[in-house]
VMD Tcl script that builds the backbone (N, CA, C; Angstrom):
set m [mol new atoms 414]
animate dup $m
set s [atomselect $m all]
$s set {name element resname resid chain x y z} {
  {N N MET 1 A -25.239 -6.508 -7.039}
  {CA C MET 1 A -23.712 -6.866 -7.382}
  {C C MET 1 A -23.951 -8.964 -7.592}
  {N N SER 2 A -23.244 -9.304 -8.528}
  {CA C SER 2 A -23.027 -10.834 -8.841}
  {C C SER 2 A -21.734 -11.471 -7.552}
  {N N ALA 3 A -22.126 -12.740 -7.713}
  {CA C ALA 3 A -21.032 -13.425 -6.750}
  {C C ALA 3 A -19.562 -13.325 -6.866}
  {N N THR 4 A -19.213 -12.192 -7.899}
  {CA C THR 4 A -17.713 -12.121 -7.953}
  {C C THR 4 A -17.394 -11.529 -7.335}
  {N N ARG 5 A -15.940 -12.312 -6.958}
  {CA C ARG 5 A -15.364 -11.694 -5.705}
  {C C ARG 5 A -13.848 -11.143 -6.479}
  {N N ARG 6 A -13.375 -9.814 -6.194}
  {CA C ARG 6 A -12.023 -9.368 -6.971}
  {C C ARG 6 A -11.293 -8.903 -5.346}
  {N N THR 7 A -9.859 -8.962 -5.821}
  {CA C THR 7 A -9.173 -8.060 -4.946}
  {C C THR 7 A -8.152 -7.257 -5.586}
  {N N PHE 8 A -7.820 -6.244 -5.012}
  {CA C PHE 8 A -6.862 -5.431 -5.623}
  {C C PHE 8 A -5.465 -5.276 -4.833}
  {N N ARG 9 A -4.113 -5.436 -5.356}
  {CA C ARG 9 A -3.267 -4.881 -4.353}
  {C C ARG 9 A -1.966 -3.922 -5.355}
  {N N PRO 10 A -1.281 -3.223 -4.098}
  {CA C PRO 10 A -0.539 -1.809 -4.871}
  {C C PRO 10 A 0.538 -3.024 -5.423}
  {N N THR 11 A 0.710 -3.635 -6.605}
  {CA C THR 11 A 1.592 -4.665 -6.950}
  {C C THR 11 A 3.219 -3.880 -7.091}
  {N N GLY 12 A 2.785 -3.375 -7.955}
  {CA C GLY 12 A 4.158 -2.072 -8.000}
  {C C GLY 12 A 5.013 -1.440 -6.812}
  {N N VAL 13 A 4.158 -0.649 -6.301}
  {CA C VAL 13 A 4.517 -0.402 -4.671}
  {C C VAL 13 A 5.375 -1.435 -4.049}
  {N N ILE 14 A 4.400 -2.230 -3.730}
  {CA C ILE 14 A 5.369 -3.246 -3.134}
  {C C ILE 14 A 6.539 -4.040 -3.536}
  {N N VAL 15 A 6.554 -4.501 -4.842}
  {CA C VAL 15 A 7.858 -4.738 -5.301}
  {C C VAL 15 A 8.945 -3.438 -5.012}
  {N N VAL 16 A 8.547 -2.257 -5.030}
  {CA C VAL 16 A 9.577 -1.074 -4.887}
  {C C VAL 16 A 9.684 -1.141 -3.543}
  {N N MET 17 A 9.121 -1.103 -2.619}
  {CA C MET 17 A 9.268 -1.477 -1.137}
  {C C MET 17 A 10.270 -1.941 -0.783}
  {N N TRP 18 A 10.177 -3.615 -1.221}
  {CA C TRP 18 A 10.746 -4.352 -0.714}
  {C C TRP 18 A 12.241 -4.427 -1.720}
  {N N ALA 19 A 12.243 -3.912 -2.277}
  {CA C ALA 19 A 13.508 -3.755 -3.327}
  {C C ALA 19 A 14.289 -2.643 -2.583}
  {N N THR 20 A 13.803 -1.803 -1.963}
  {CA C THR 20 A 14.466 -0.920 -1.421}
  {C C THR 20 A 15.036 -1.397 0.345}
  {N N VAL 21 A 14.148 -2.200 0.848}
  {CA C VAL 21 A 14.620 -2.570 1.770}
  {C C VAL 21 A 15.859 -3.902 1.594}
  {N N ALA 22 A 16.101 -4.322 0.484}
  {CA C ALA 22 A 16.888 -5.095 0.203}
  {C C ALA 22 A 18.175 -4.867 -0.572}
  {N N VAL 23 A 18.456 -3.318 -1.119}
  {CA C VAL 23 A 19.323 -2.525 -1.484}
  {C C VAL 23 A 19.873 -1.981 -0.120}
  {N N LEU 24 A 19.104 -1.447 0.986}
  {CA C LEU 24 A 19.716 -1.293 2.120}
  {C C LEU 24 A 20.608 -2.206 2.799}
  {N N LEU 25 A 19.941 -3.267 2.663}
  {CA C LEU 25 A 20.612 -4.363 3.496}
  {C C LEU 25 A 21.934 -4.618 2.666}
  {N N VAL 26 A 22.126 -4.724 1.319}
  {CA C VAL 26 A 22.937 -5.175 0.726}
  {C C VAL 26 A 24.162 -3.931 0.774}
  {N N LEU 27 A 23.576 -3.064 0.703}
  {CA C LEU 27 A 24.586 -1.574 0.742}
  {C C LEU 27 A 25.531 -1.498 2.202}
  {N N VAL 28 A 24.309 -1.582 3.259}
  {CA C VAL 28 A 25.381 -1.596 4.801}
  {C C VAL 28 A 26.224 -2.915 4.875}
  {N N GLY 29 A 25.780 -4.041 4.317}
  {CA C GLY 29 A 26.961 -4.791 4.387}
  {C C GLY 29 A 28.236 -4.780 3.542}
  {N N VAL 30 A 27.608 -4.209 2.119}
  {CA C VAL 30 A 28.869 -3.846 1.522}
  {C C VAL 30 A 29.976 -2.782 2.274}
  {N N VAL 31 A 29.526 -1.633 2.553}
  {CA C VAL 31 A 30.243 -0.302 3.187}
  {C C VAL 31 A 30.413 -1.233 4.582}
  {N N GLY 32 A 29.793 -1.648 5.323}
  {CA C GLY 32 A 30.756 -2.439 6.515}
  {C C GLY 32 A 31.825 -3.214 6.228}
  {N N THR 33 A 31.790 -3.868 5.246}
  {CA C THR 33 A 32.982 -4.754 5.186}
  {C C THR 33 A 34.179 -4.564 4.184}
  {N N ARG 34 A 33.407 -3.221 3.744}
  {CA C ARG 34 A 34.797 -2.255 2.909}
  {C C ARG 34 A 35.240 -1.546 3.288}
  {N N LEU 35 A 34.970 -0.823 4.825}
  {CA C LEU 35 A 35.507 0.327 5.597}
  {C C LEU 35 A 37.355 -0.377 5.644}
  {N N PRO 36 A 38.098 0.680 5.941}
  {CA C PRO 36 A 39.488 0.644 6.005}
  {C C PRO 36 A 39.578 -0.124 7.530}
  {N N GLU 37 A 41.153 -0.490 7.477}
  {CA C GLU 37 A 41.371 -1.417 8.861}
  {C C GLU 37 A 41.670 -0.158 10.105}
  {N N GLY 38 A 40.843 -0.429 10.858}
  {CA C GLY 38 A 40.458 0.540 11.986}
  {C C GLY 38 A 38.990 1.552 12.249}
  {N N TYR 39 A 38.674 1.575 11.309}
  {CA C TYR 39 A 37.146 2.157 11.145}
  {C C TYR 39 A 36.318 1.254 10.873}
  {N N GLY 40 A 34.918 1.734 11.475}
  {CA C GLY 40 A 34.089 0.657 11.687}
  {C C GLY 40 A 32.513 1.416 11.981}
  {N N PHE 41 A 31.443 1.273 12.301}
  {CA C PHE 41 A 30.302 1.442 12.933}
  {C C PHE 41 A 30.578 1.794 14.256}
  {N N SER 42 A 30.188 3.002 14.905}
  {CA C SER 42 A 29.921 2.744 16.351}
  {C C SER 42 A 28.427 2.002 16.662}
  {N N THR 43 A 27.954 1.694 17.968}
  {CA C THR 43 A 27.362 1.186 18.218}
  {C C THR 43 A 25.866 2.075 18.181}
  {N N SER 44 A 26.105 3.331 18.339}
  {CA C SER 44 A 24.761 3.972 17.598}
  {C C SER 44 A 24.867 4.287 16.307}
  {N N GLN 45 A 25.626 4.078 15.551}
  {CA C GLN 45 A 25.729 4.584 13.914}
  {C C GLN 45 A 24.990 3.059 13.734}
  {N N THR 46 A 25.294 1.588 14.516}
  {CA C THR 46 A 24.757 0.777 13.674}
  {C C THR 46 A 23.044 0.630 14.337}
  {N N ALA 47 A 22.991 1.491 15.484}
  {CA C ALA 47 A 21.583 1.091 15.719}
  {C C ALA 47 A 20.837 1.766 14.890}
  {N N THR 48 A 21.156 3.190 14.447}
  {CA C THR 48 A 20.616 4.094 13.680}
  {C C THR 48 A 20.316 3.512 12.178}
  {N N ILE 49 A 21.388 2.918 11.869}
  {CA C ILE 49 A 21.076 2.037 10.581}
  {C C ILE 49 A 20.105 1.023 10.070}
  {N N PHE 50 A 20.086 0.399 11.626}
  {CA C PHE 50 A 19.298 -0.666 11.532}
  {C C PHE 50 A 17.444 0.071 11.970}
  {N N ALA 51 A 17.288 1.133 12.923}
  {CA C ALA 51 A 16.465 1.624 12.796}
  {C C ALA 51 A 15.386 1.901 11.449}
  {N N LEU 52 A 16.450 2.593 10.873}
  {CA C LEU 52 A 16.381 3.084 9.362}
  {C C LEU 52 A 15.673 1.984 8.358}
  {N N ILE 53 A 16.386 1.095 8.868}
  {CA C ILE 53 A 15.995 0.093 7.930}
  {C C ILE 53 A 14.915 -0.742 7.940}
  {N N GLY 54 A 14.594 -0.940 9.355}
  {CA C GLY 54 A 13.573 -1.435 10.152}
  {C C GLY 54 A 12.528 -0.606 9.829}
  {N N PHE 55 A 12.357 1.304 9.745}
  {CA C PHE 55 A 11.176 1.398 9.439}
  {C C PHE 55 A 10.565 1.106 7.964}
  {N N VAL 56 A 11.493 1.237 7.211}
  {CA C VAL 56 A 11.187 1.192 5.457}
  {C C VAL 56 A 10.907 -0.223 5.622}
  {N N ALA 57 A 11.445 -1.350 6.509}
  {CA C ALA 57 A 10.629 -2.553 6.233}
  {C C ALA 57 A 9.210 -2.596 6.803}
  {N N LEU 58 A 9.060 -2.246 7.914}
  {CA C LEU 58 A 7.442 -2.140 8.231}
  {C C LEU 58 A 6.714 -1.227 7.278}
  {N N SER 59 A 7.168 -0.097 6.703}
  {CA C SER 59 A 6.359 0.411 5.864}
  {C C SER 59 A 6.200 -0.205 5.037}
  {N N ALA 60 A 7.199 -1.034 4.239}
  {CA C ALA 60 A 6.873 -2.231 3.416}
  {C C ALA 60 A 5.893 -3.346 3.529}
  {N N LEU 61 A 5.913 -3.715 4.899}
  {CA C LEU 61 A 4.690 -4.580 5.457}
  {C C LEU 61 A 3.392 -4.215 5.274}
  {N N ALA 62 A 3.405 -2.386 6.004}
  {CA C ALA 62 A 2.087 -2.090 5.857}
  {C C ALA 62 A 1.429 -1.979 4.189}
  {N N VAL 63 A 2.551 -1.697 3.413}
  {CA C VAL 63 A 2.012 -1.438 1.807}
  {C C VAL 63 A 1.761 -2.667 1.558}
  {N N THR 64 A 2.318 -4.050 1.985}
  {CA C THR 64 A 2.158 -5.288 1.338}
  {C C THR 64 A 0.452 -5.794 2.071}
  {N N LEU 65 A 0.282 -5.331 3.256}
  {CA C LEU 65 A -0.974 -6.062 3.817}
  {C C LEU 65 A -2.333 -5.214 2.670}
  {N N SER 66 A -2.073 -3.694 2.343}
  {CA C SER 66 A -2.891 -2.910 2.013}
  {C C SER 66 A -3.572 -3.923 0.675}
  {N N ARG 67 A -4.820 -3.701 0.623}
  {CA C ARG 67 A -5.327 -4.096 -0.332}
  {C C ARG 67 A -7.586 -3.792 -0.231}
  {N N VAL 68 A -7.665 -4.022 -1.318}
  {CA C VAL 68 A -9.287 -3.572 -1.685}
  {C C VAL 68 A -9.710 -5.014 -2.095}
  {N N THR 69 A -10.632 -5.866 -1.204}
  {CA C THR 69 A -11.931 -6.714 -1.615}
  {C C THR 69 A -13.180 -6.220 -1.917}
  {N N ALA 70 A -13.656 -6.771 -2.828}
  {CA C ALA 70 A -15.005 -6.226 -3.320}
  {C C ALA 70 A -15.831 -7.714 -3.378}
  {N N ASP 71 A -16.886 -7.595 -2.526}
  {CA C ASP 71 A -17.759 -9.172 -3.119}
  {C C ASP 71 A -19.142 -8.699 -2.682}
  {N N GLU 72 A -20.198 -9.877 -2.880}
  {CA C GLU 72 A -21.286 -9.351 -2.906}
  {C C GLU 72 A -22.174 -8.649 -1.853}
  {N N ASP 73 A -21.239 -8.667 -0.611}
  {CA C ASP 73 A -21.880 -7.848 0.347}
  {C C ASP 73 A -21.333 -6.442 0.385}
  {N N GLY 74 A -20.386 -6.127 -0.399}
  {CA C GLY 74 A -19.573 -5.100 -0.137}
  {C C GLY 74 A -18.248 -4.636 -0.065}
  {N N LEU 75 A -17.488 -3.932 0.270}
  {CA C LEU 75 A -15.987 -3.279 -0.162}
  {C C LEU 75 A -15.246 -3.306 1.340}
  {N N THR 76 A -14.132 -4.280 1.359}
  {CA C THR 76 A -13.184 -4.604 2.675}
  {C C THR 76 A -11.926 -3.812 1.931}
  {N N PHE 77 A -11.458 -3.029 2.781}
  {CA C PHE 77 A -10.382 -2.384 2.815}
  {C C PHE 77 A -9.225 -2.416 3.851}
  {N N VAL 78 A -8.294 -2.812 3.374}
  {CA C VAL 78 A -7.224 -2.864 4.629}
  {C C VAL 78 A -6.257 -1.699 4.047}
  {N N ASN 79 A -5.645 -0.730 4.836}
  {CA C ASN 79 A -4.836 0.495 4.769}
  {C C ASN 79 A -3.697 0.446 5.618}
  {N N GLY 80 A -2.604 -0.219 5.479}
  {CA C GLY 80 A -1.642 -0.753 6.099}
  {C C GLY 80 A -1.820 -1.384 7.412}
  {N N PHE 81 A -2.267 -1.481 8.464}
  {CA C PHE 81 A -2.434 -2.025 9.590}
  {C C PHE 81 A -3.776 -1.766 10.067}
  {N N ARG 82 A -4.906 -1.347 9.095}
  {CA C ARG 82 A -6.132 -1.350 9.582}
  {C C ARG 82 A -7.207 -1.543 8.651}
  {N N LYS 83 A -8.298 -2.483 9.094}
  {CA C LYS 83 A -8.842 -3.494 7.977}
  {C C LYS 83 A -10.451 -1.917 8.369}
  {N N ARG 84 A -11.210 -1.951 7.209}
  {CA C ARG 84 A -12.377 -1.212 7.313}
  {C C ARG 84 A -13.537 -2.242 6.254}
  {N N ARG 85 A -14.489 -2.476 6.594}
  {CA C ARG 85 A -15.793 -2.868 5.565}
  {C C ARG 85 A -16.629 -1.840 5.631}
  {N N LEU 86 A -17.459 -1.768 4.604}
  {CA C LEU 86 A -18.481 -1.087 4.103}
  {C C LEU 86 A -19.651 -2.267 3.199}
  {N N ARG 87 A -20.662 -1.732 3.717}
  {CA C ARG 87 A -21.775 -2.229 2.829}
  {C C ARG 87 A -22.009 -1.379 1.409}
  {N N TRP 88 A -22.315 -2.351 0.363}
  {CA C TRP 88 A -22.293 -1.450 -0.684}
  {C C TRP 88 A -23.330 -0.309 -0.515}
  {N N ASP 89 A -24.522 -0.462 0.411}
  {CA C ASP 89 A -25.427 0.748 -0.137}
  {C C ASP 89 A -24.896 1.658 0.876}
  {N N ASP 90 A -23.887 1.600 2.150}
  {CA C ASP 90 A -22.714 2.646 2.756}
  {C C ASP 90 A -22.372 3.674 1.869}
  {N N ILE 91 A -21.921 3.195 0.668}
  {CA C ILE 91 A -21.253 4.357 -0.439}
  {C C ILE 91 A -21.982 4.859 -1.616}
  {N N ALA 92 A -21.724 5.812 -1.249}
  {CA C ALA 92 A -22.278 6.955 -1.893}
  {C C ALA 92 A -21.211 6.791 -3.391}
  {N N VAL 93 A -19.806 7.158 -3.513}
  {CA C VAL 93 A -19.123 7.285 -4.344}
  {C C VAL 93 A -17.652 6.592 -4.609}
  {N N VAL 94 A -17.462 6.195 -5.349}
  {CA C VAL 94 A -15.985 5.795 -5.421}
  {C C VAL 94 A -15.390 6.518 -6.831}
  {N N SER 95 A -14.063 7.175 -5.957}
  {CA C SER 95 A -13.812 8.069 -7.824}
  {C C SER 95 A -12.436 8.140 -7.743}
  {N N MET 96 A -11.494 8.449 -8.617}
  {CA C MET 96 A -9.927 8.675 -8.553}
  {C C MET 96 A -9.534 9.861 -9.638}
  {N N ARG 97 A -9.564 10.935 -8.859}
  {CA C ARG 97 A -9.711 12.078 -10.043}
  {C C ARG 97 A -8.080 11.978 -10.421}
  {N N PRO 98 A -7.872 12.642 -11.779}
  {CA C PRO 98 A -6.375 12.200 -12.724}
  {C C PRO 98 A -5.375 12.953 -11.799}
  {N N GLY 99 A -4.444 12.062 -11.492}
  {CA C GLY 99 A -3.008 12.677 -10.885}
  {C C GLY 99 A -3.382 11.885 -9.211}
  {N N ALA 100 A -4.494 11.644 -8.969}
  {CA C ALA 100 A -4.484 11.283 -7.383}
  {C C ALA 100 A -3.756 9.803 -7.355}
  {N N PRO 101 A -3.427 9.804 -6.151}
  {CA C PRO 101 A -2.705 8.794 -5.417}
  {C C PRO 101 A -3.021 7.593 -5.666}
  {N N TRP 102 A -4.704 7.722 -5.206}
  {CA C TRP 102 A -5.481 6.413 -4.881}
  {C C TRP 102 A -6.856 6.971 -5.036}
  {N N PRO 103 A -7.860 6.075 -4.875}
  {CA C PRO 103 A -9.196 6.425 -5.188}
  {C C PRO 103 A -9.954 6.474 -3.578}
  {N N THR 104 A -10.668 7.467 -3.735}
  {CA C THR 104 A -11.210 7.789 -2.304}
  {C C THR 104 A -12.807 7.239 -2.654}
  {N N VAL 105 A -13.178 6.861 -1.243}
  {CA C VAL 105 A -14.537 6.262 -1.165}
  {C C VAL 105 A -15.546 7.500 -0.080}
  {N N VAL 106 A -16.719 7.431 -0.563}
  {CA C VAL 106 A -17.238 8.855 0.044}
  {C C VAL 106 A -18.655 7.944 0.473}
  {N N THR 107 A -18.722 7.677 2.056}
  {CA C THR 107 A -20.159 7.144 2.009}
  {C C THR 107 A -21.412 8.095 2.152}
  {N N THR 108 A -22.288 7.313 2.523}
  {CA C THR 108 A -23.917 8.120 2.243}
  {C C THR 108 A -23.754 8.837 3.755}
  {N N ASP 109 A -23.027 9.092 4.707}
  {CA C ASP 109 A -22.755 9.770 5.877}
  {C C ASP 109 A -21.791 10.546 5.572}
  {N N ASP 110 A -21.006 10.866 4.601}
  {CA C ASP 110 A -20.031 11.937 3.996}
  {C C ASP 110 A -18.665 11.233 4.684}
  {N N ARG 111 A -18.506 10.244 5.189}
  {CA C ARG 111 A -17.045 9.494 5.750}
  {C C ARG 111 A -16.354 9.454 4.447}
  {N N ARG 112 A -15.433 9.843 4.675}
  {CA C ARG 112 A -14.367 9.695 3.346}
  {C C ARG 112 A -12.771 8.594 4.054}
  {N N PHE 113 A -12.425 7.772 2.719}
  {CA C PHE 113 A -11.869 6.962 3.424}
  {C C PHE 113 A -10.662 6.574 1.718}
  {N N ILE 114 A -9.808 6.532 2.410}
  {CA C ILE 114 A -8.945 6.406 0.950}
  {C C ILE 114 A -8.443 4.812 0.570}
  {N N LEU 115 A -8.649 4.378 -0.976}
  {CA C LEU 115 A -8.200 2.898 -1.169}
  {C C LEU 115 A -7.062 2.480 -1.362}
  {N N PHE 116 A -5.802 2.427 -0.393}
  {CA C PHE 116 A -4.275 2.520 -0.594}
  {C C PHE 116 A -4.311 1.343 -1.363}
  {N N GLY 117 A -4.893 0.098 -1.274}
  {CA C GLY 117 A -4.996 -0.920 -1.642}
  {C C GLY 117 A -4.771 -1.240 -3.555}
  {N N ILE 118 A -5.421 0.654 -3.889}
  {CA C ILE 118 A -5.212 0.737 -5.362}
  {C C ILE 118 A -4.481 2.033 -5.500}
  {N N GLN 119 A -3.276 2.060 -6.152}
  {CA C GLN 119 A -2.129 2.731 -6.047}
  {C C GLN 119 A -2.742 3.772 -7.535}
  {N N GLY 120 A -2.867 4.507 -7.931}
  {CA C GLY 120 A -2.938 5.689 -8.689}
  {C C GLY 120 A -1.417 5.558 -9.653}
  {N N SER 121 A -0.629 5.320 -9.256}
  {CA C SER 121 A 0.745 5.190 -10.048}
  {C C SER 121 A 1.076 4.309 -10.797}
  {N N GLU 122 A -0.371 2.859 -10.945}
  {CA C GLU 122 A -0.252 2.106 -11.390}
  {C C GLU 122 A -1.427 1.909 -12.989}
  {N N GLY 123 A -1.470 3.237 -13.242}
  {CA C GLY 123 A -1.911 4.117 -14.504}
  {C C GLY 123 A -3.541 3.080 -14.912}
  {N N ALA 124 A -3.108 2.338 -15.640}
  {CA C ALA 124 A -4.620 2.141 -16.510}
  {C C ALA 124 A -5.002 0.612 -15.599}
  {N N SER 125 A -4.001 -0.185 -14.790}
  {CA C SER 125 A -4.628 -0.814 -14.188}
  {C C SER 125 A -5.739 -0.284 -12.511}
  {N N ALA 126 A -5.182 0.528 -12.199}
  {CA C ALA 126 A -6.405 1.121 -10.976}
  {C C ALA 126 A -7.051 2.209 -11.521}
  {N N ARG 127 A -6.853 2.506 -12.623}
  {CA C ARG 127 A -8.318 3.382 -13.577}
  {C C ARG 127 A -9.311 2.082 -13.720}
  {N N GLU 128 A -8.849 0.858 -13.799}
  {CA C GLU 128 A -9.835 -0.457 -14.562}
  {C C GLU 128 A -10.222 -0.542 -13.380}
  {N N ALA 129 A -9.335 -0.721 -12.086}
  {CA C ALA 129 A -10.129 -1.508 -10.791}
  {C C ALA 129 A -10.876 -0.577 -10.550}
  {N N VAL 130 A -10.779 1.050 -10.424}
  {CA C VAL 130 A -11.771 1.550 -10.258}
  {C C VAL 130 A -13.191 1.640 -10.613}
  {N N ALA 131 A -12.676 1.380 -12.286}
  {CA C ALA 131 A -14.100 1.373 -12.659}
  {C C ALA 131 A -15.212 0.400 -12.598}
  {N N TRP 132 A -14.499 -0.899 -12.407}
  {CA C TRP 132 A -14.853 -2.292 -11.698}
  {C C TRP 132 A -15.696 -1.982 -10.681}
  {N N ILE 133 A -15.193 -1.312 -9.652}
  {CA C ILE 133 A -15.919 -1.002 -8.451}
  {C C ILE 133 A -16.586 -0.365 -8.362}
  {N N VAL 134 A -17.028 0.936 -9.392}
  {CA C VAL 134 A -17.790 1.986 -9.866}
  {C C VAL 134 A -19.017 0.551 -10.735}
  {N N ARG 135 A -18.782 -0.021 -11.160}
  {CA C ARG 135 A -19.846 -0.815 -12.140}
  {C C ARG 135 A -20.922 -1.511 -11.150}
  {N N HIS 136 A -20.553 -2.015 -9.938}
  {CA C HIS 136 A -20.751 -2.812 -9.349}
  {C C HIS 136 A -21.551 -2.143 -7.825}
  {N N LEU 137 A -21.402 -0.627 -7.972}
  {CA C LEU 137 A -22.176 0.078 -6.739}
  {C C LEU 137 A -23.595 -0.116 -7.224}
  {N N PRO 138 A -24.262 -0.192 -6.230}
  {CA C PRO 138 A -26.355 -0.128 -6.713}
  {C C PRO 138 A -26.553 0.924 -7.461}
}
mol reanalyze $m
mol bondsrecalc $m
mol representation Tube
mol addrep $m
């Protein structure tokens, strides 16, 4: 493999996730300020709302951290909060079947990993990313 280094990120999914967090915050703010006199969220309702928004924000953070980086030594991928590194000679196959949500890496010892940093929903750019990685396999 050449000295080229490339990093792939799920850009579209990142935008959608953080937009969802923003919409939820705005929605809660608007609803909370527009309630009629004498009505309001109870403490448990407020806690539940913010727990839900916190969960969505934590999920958005996990997606934001996800990436796939290819360099001369191998493939490094972060799926949420977990990072893995594979040398090129450890990788047997990288594939993404039509309609698959993300590519799969199969190692020479038959372990399987998903590459969450490349999202099938991004269409042509996801297929190009997988093709680029496959071209750089030894």
